[in-house]
C-alpha positions in Angstrom: 92.3 121.6 120.4 92.7 118.1 118.8 90.9 119.2 115.6 93.2 122.3 115.3 96.2 120.1 115.9 95.1 117.6 113.2 94.2 120.5 110.8 97.6 122.2 111.3 99.4 118.9 110.9 97.4 118.2 107.7 98.4 121.6 106.3 102.0 120.8 107.1 101.8 117.4 105.5 100.3 119.0 102.4 103.2 121.4 102.2 105.7 118.6 102.6 103.8 116.6 100.0 104.2 119.4 97.5 107.9 119.7 98.2 108.3 115.9 98.0 106.9 116.1 94.4 109.7 118.6 93.6 112.3 116.4 95.1 111.1 113.0 93.9 110.3 114.4 90.4 113.8 113.4 89.4 113.3 109.7 90.3 112.7 107.8 87.0 109.5 106.1 88.5 106.4 108.0 87.6 103.9 108.5 90.4 106.3 107.9 93.2 105.2 110.9 95.2 103.3 109.7 98.3 100.1 111.1 99.6 101.0 112.3 103.1 97.5 113.4 104.0 95.8 110.1 103.2 97.2 108.2 106.2 96.1 111.1 108.5 92.6 110.8 107.1 92.7 107.0 107.5 93.9 107.4 111.1 91.0 109.7 112.0 88.7 107.2 110.3 89.8 104.1 112.1 90.0 105.8 115.5 86.9 106.8 117.5 86.6 110.3 116.4 83.3 112.1 115.8 82.0 111.4 112.3 81.1 115.1 111.8 84.5 116.4 112.9 86.4 113.7 111.0 84.4 114.4 107.8 84.9 118.2 108.3 88.6 117.6 108.7 88.7 115.4 105.6 86.7 118.0 103.7 89.0 120.9 104.5 92.2 118.9 103.8 90.7 117.6 100.5 89.7 121.1 99.5 93.2 122.4 100.2 94.6 119.4 98.3 92.4 120.4 95.3 93.9 123.9 95.5 97.5 122.6 95.8 97.1 120.0 93.1 95.3 122.2 90.6 92.6 119.5 90.4 89.0 120.2 89.6 87.5 121.8 92.7 85.7 119.2 94.6 87.6 116.1 93.3 89.9 115.5 96.2 87.4 117.1 98.6 84.8 114.3 97.7 87.5 111.6 97.6 88.9 112.6 101.0 85.5 112.5 102.7 84.7 109.2 101.0 88.0 107.7 102.2 87.3 108.9 105.8 83.8 107.3 105.7 85.2 104.1 104.2 87.9 104.0 106.9 85.3 104.6 109.5 83.1 101.9 108.1 86.0 99.5 108.1 86.3 99.9 111.9 89.7 98.3 112.1 91.0 100.4 115.1 92.9 97.6 116.6 94.2 96.5 113.3 95.9 99.9 112.8 98.2 99.3 115.7 101.0 97.3 114.0 103.4 98.3 111.3 102.3 95.7 108.9 98.6 96.6 109.2 99.4 100.3 108.9 101.2 99.6 105.6 98.4 97.5 104.4 95.7 100.0 105.3 97.5 102.8 103.7 98.2 100.8 100.5 94.6 99.7 100.2 93.2 103.1 100.8 95.7 104.7 98.4 94.6 102.3 95.7 91.0 103.1 96.5 91.7 106.8 96.3 93.6 106.4 93.0 90.8 104.4 91.4 88.2 106.8 92.7 90.0 109.8 91.2 90.4 108.1 87.9 86.8 107.0 87.8 85.5 110.4 88.8 87.7 112.1 86.2 86.5 109.7 83.5 82.8 110.3 84.4 83.0 114.1 84.5 85.3 114.6 81.4 84.2 114.4 77.8 85.5 111.9 75.3 88.1 114.3 73.9 90.0 114.4 77.2 90.0 110.7 78.0 93.6 110.2 77.1 94.9 112.1 80.2 92.6 110.0 82.4 94.0 106.8 81.0 97.5 108.1 81.4 96.8 108.3 85.2 96.2 104.5 85.5 99.9 103.5 85.6 100.5 106.1 88.4 98.1 104.5 90.9 100.3 101.6 92.0 103.6 103.5 92.5 101.7 106.2 94.4 100.0 103.6 96.6 103.3 101.9 97.4 105.0 105.2 98.2 102.1 106.2 100.4 102.2 102.9 102.2 105.9 103.3 102.9 105.5 106.7 104.5 102.3 105.8 106.4 103.9 104.5 109.5 105.6 107.9 110.1 102.2 109.7 109.6 100.4 107.2 111.8 103.1 107.7 114.5 102.7 111.5 114.2 98.9 111.3 114.4 99.1 108.9 117.4 101.4 111.4 119.2 98.9 114.2 118.5 96.1 112.0 119.7 98.0 111.2 123.0 99.0 114.9 123.5 95.5 116.2 123.2 93.8 113.6 125.4 94.4 115.5 128.6 93.2 118.9 127.3 89.7 119.7 128.5 87.2 120.4 125.7 85.1 123.6 126.0 81.8 121.7 126.5 83.4 119.8 129.5 84.2 123.0 131.4 80.6 124.2 131.4 81.0 127.3 129.3 
């Protein structure tokens, strides 16, 4: 049940992120659209969720983000799973409890995500298409700041989902 709730919330956040791009596209700051799914992936990484389930959730959300963004298939899929694993390795569960640390975590992981995307695009593109990759560099910082600003809302939503699904028995616990 918890995985379904997080997956549904991730889909909803992806739809909101797509609409935020349309709304914030008129703001004169390039790259201001936040990544709404990234804080959800970081939340699952810093909390004690199964690595297989968390990686699967990050994989599906990354794949759908690839489809929504029109990115090369596998780019955000790989980056999302890598962000989950990095957040899991960071193991800062208690640090993700306060507003300041949520902002910091989201900002750092958004920077890491942006750099990973640019590096992967640079590696897998030929020399003729390097200009668009270099044009992405100035977008990393505004996107990381915007993601950090909305991350407390996503963390709060994820925490509510976590609390709501604690009392629901899992199928393996019922003996079926």
